[in-house]
N, CA, C and O atoms as CSV, one atom per row, in Angstrom:
chain,resi,resn,atom,element,x,y,z
A,1,MET,N,N,32.741,0.111,-3.206
A,1,MET,CA,C,31.670,-0.830,-3.126
A,1,MET,C,C,31.390,-1.740,-4.184
A,1,MET,O,O,31.486,-1.352,-5.348
A,2,THR,N,N,31.095,-2.770,-3.943
A,2,THR,CA,C,30.728,-3.758,-4.995
A,2,THR,C,C,29.345,-3.651,-5.585
A,2,THR,O,O,28.499,-3.152,-4.843
A,3,ILE,N,N,28.964,-4.031,-6.794
A,3,ILE,CA,C,27.757,-4.007,-7.441
A,3,ILE,C,C,26.601,-4.707,-6.431
A,3,ILE,O,O,25.602,-4.102,-6.044
A,4,PRO,N,N,26.900,-5.970,-6.114
A,4,PRO,CA,C,25.831,-6.758,-5.251
A,4,PRO,C,C,25.509,-5.910,-4.041
A,4,PRO,O,O,24.336,-5.782,-3.693
A,5,THR,N,N,26.433,-5.362,-3.426
A,5,THR,CA,C,26.129,-4.423,-2.287
A,5,THR,C,C,25.218,-3.207,-2.559
A,5,THR,O,O,24.278,-2.943,-1.809
A,6,ASN,N,N,25.490,-2.546,-3.543
A,6,ASN,CA,C,24.778,-1.268,-4.012
A,6,ASN,C,C,23.323,-1.775,-4.313
A,6,ASN,O,O,22.312,-1.201,-3.909
A,7,THR,N,N,23.337,-2.892,-5.051
A,7,THR,CA,C,21.987,-3.401,-5.436
A,7,THR,C,C,21.166,-3.730,-4.266
A,7,THR,O,O,19.997,-3.349,-4.214
A,8,LYS,N,N,21.745,-4.465,-3.250
A,8,LYS,CA,C,21.083,-4.867,-1.895
A,8,LYS,C,C,20.689,-3.511,-1.383
A,8,LYS,O,O,19.479,-3.314,-1.263
A,9,ILE,N,N,21.478,-2.590,-1.079
A,9,ILE,CA,C,21.114,-1.372,-0.463
A,9,ILE,C,C,19.809,-0.598,-1.289
A,9,ILE,O,O,18.791,-0.162,-0.750
A,10,PHE,N,N,20.112,-0.562,-2.606
A,10,PHE,CA,C,18.705,0.212,-3.197
A,10,PHE,C,C,17.687,-0.520,-3.218
A,10,PHE,O,O,16.626,0.078,-3.400
A,11,GLU,N,N,17.630,-1.893,-3.062
A,11,GLU,CA,C,16.324,-2.595,-3.009
A,11,GLU,C,C,15.816,-2.504,-1.553
A,11,GLU,O,O,14.625,-2.712,-1.325
A,12,ASN,N,N,16.587,-2.231,-0.666
A,12,ASN,CA,C,16.119,-2.066,0.677
A,12,ASN,C,C,15.497,-0.756,0.854
A,12,ASN,O,O,14.456,-0.588,1.490
A,13,TYR,N,N,16.213,0.242,0.228
A,13,TYR,CA,C,15.755,1.713,0.255
A,13,TYR,C,C,14.581,1.841,-0.384
A,13,TYR,O,O,13.735,2.579,0.121
A,14,ASN,N,N,14.297,1.150,-1.620
A,14,ASN,CA,C,13.100,1.255,-2.320
A,14,ASN,C,C,11.883,0.432,-1.450
A,14,ASN,O,O,10.708,0.799,-1.492
A,15,ARG,N,N,12.244,-0.467,-0.839
A,15,ARG,CA,C,11.127,-1.170,0.021
A,15,ARG,C,C,10.847,-0.442,1.136
A,15,ARG,O,O,9.676,-0.351,1.504
A,16,PHE,N,N,11.837,0.158,1.811
A,16,PHE,CA,C,11.579,1.101,3.051
A,16,PHE,C,C,10.576,2.385,2.406
A,16,PHE,O,O,9.486,2.662,2.906
A,17,ARG,N,N,11.109,3.042,1.309
A,17,ARG,CA,C,10.242,4.056,0.882
A,17,ARG,C,C,8.971,3.789,0.431
A,17,ARG,O,O,8.130,4.687,0.479
A,18,ARG,N,N,8.668,2.614,-0.036
A,18,ARG,CA,C,7.207,2.101,-0.203
A,18,ARG,C,C,6.543,2.043,0.993
A,18,ARG,O,O,5.428,2.560,1.071
A,19,LEU,N,N,7.073,1.463,2.001
A,19,LEU,CA,C,6.396,1.265,3.308
A,19,LEU,C,C,6.049,2.664,3.950
A,19,LEU,O,O,4.973,2.966,4.466
A,20,TYR,N,N,7.167,3.460,3.817
A,20,TYR,CA,C,7.067,4.807,4.466
A,20,TYR,C,C,5.757,5.438,3.747
A,20,TYR,O,O,4.799,5.851,4.399
A,21,ILE,N,N,5.822,5.467,2.331
A,21,ILE,CA,C,4.606,6.256,1.723
A,21,ILE,C,C,3.311,5.585,1.924
A,21,ILE,O,O,2.256,6.215,1.842
A,22,LYS,N,N,3.365,4.132,2.225
A,22,LYS,CA,C,1.733,3.687,2.347
A,22,LYS,C,C,1.426,3.970,3.766
A,22,LYS,O,O,0.236,4.129,4.042
A,23,LYS,N,N,2.407,4.070,4.822
A,23,LYS,CA,C,1.988,4.486,6.161
A,23,LYS,C,C,1.631,5.875,6.190
A,23,LYS,O,O,0.720,6.270,6.917
A,24,SER,N,N,2.367,6.734,5.358
A,24,SER,CA,C,2.077,8.251,5.280
A,24,SER,C,C,0.499,8.386,4.751
A,24,SER,O,O,-0.336,9.059,5.354
A,25,ILE,N,N,0.258,7.735,3.684
A,25,ILE,CA,C,-1.010,7.841,3.088
A,25,ILE,C,C,-2.103,7.309,4.005
A,25,ILE,O,O,-3.180,7.907,4.000
A,26,ILE,N,N,-1.939,6.246,4.792
A,26,ILE,CA,C,-2.828,5.778,5.656
A,26,ILE,C,C,-3.103,6.838,6.862
A,26,ILE,O,O,-4.226,7.098,7.293
A,27,LYS,N,N,-1.884,7.405,7.332
A,27,LYS,CA,C,-2.097,8.346,8.379
A,27,LYS,C,C,-2.695,9.656,7.894
A,27,LYS,O,O,-3.252,10.448,8.655
A,28,GLY,N,N,-2.542,9.854,6.510
A,28,GLY,CA,C,-3.006,11.235,5.847
A,28,GLY,C,C,-1.930,12.284,5.941
A,28,GLY,O,O,-2.176,13.484,5.822
A,29,LYS,N,N,-0.688,11.775,6.165
A,29,LYS,CA,C,0.431,12.983,6.205
A,29,LYS,C,C,1.070,13.029,4.853
A,29,LYS,O,O,1.052,11.952,4.257
A,30,PRO,N,N,1.601,13.985,4.268
A,30,PRO,CA,C,2.118,14.287,3.193
A,30,PRO,C,C,3.523,13.551,3.135
A,30,PRO,O,O,4.250,13.808,4.094
A,31,PHE,N,N,3.961,12.809,2.322
A,31,PHE,CA,C,5.309,12.095,2.087
A,31,PHE,C,C,6.302,12.748,1.105
A,31,PHE,O,O,7.358,12.224,0.750
A,32,THR,N,N,5.847,13.943,0.710
A,32,THR,CA,C,6.814,14.527,-0.349
A,32,THR,C,C,8.164,14.839,0.236
A,32,THR,O,O,9.206,14.794,-0.417
A,33,MET,N,N,8.083,15.148,1.472
A,33,MET,CA,C,9.540,15.619,2.272
A,33,MET,C,C,10.424,14.468,2.148
A,33,MET,O,O,11.636,14.656,2.040
A,34,PHE,N,N,9.916,13.256,2.153
A,34,PHE,CA,C,10.920,12.083,2.071
A,34,PHE,C,C,11.618,11.910,0.923
A,34,PHE,O,O,12.791,11.539,0.923
A,35,THR,N,N,10.884,12.189,-0.231
A,35,THR,CA,C,11.429,11.912,-1.552
A,35,THR,C,C,12.406,12.959,-2.052
A,35,THR,O,O,12.933,12.832,-3.158
């Protein structure tokens, strides 16, 4: 894999994780199992 591809995937993963954590906090569900 090239570096730009890895960076893009990593950014997308971080963005998705933040959204997932925010939704979990709003719903009151634990999000530790995702990390």
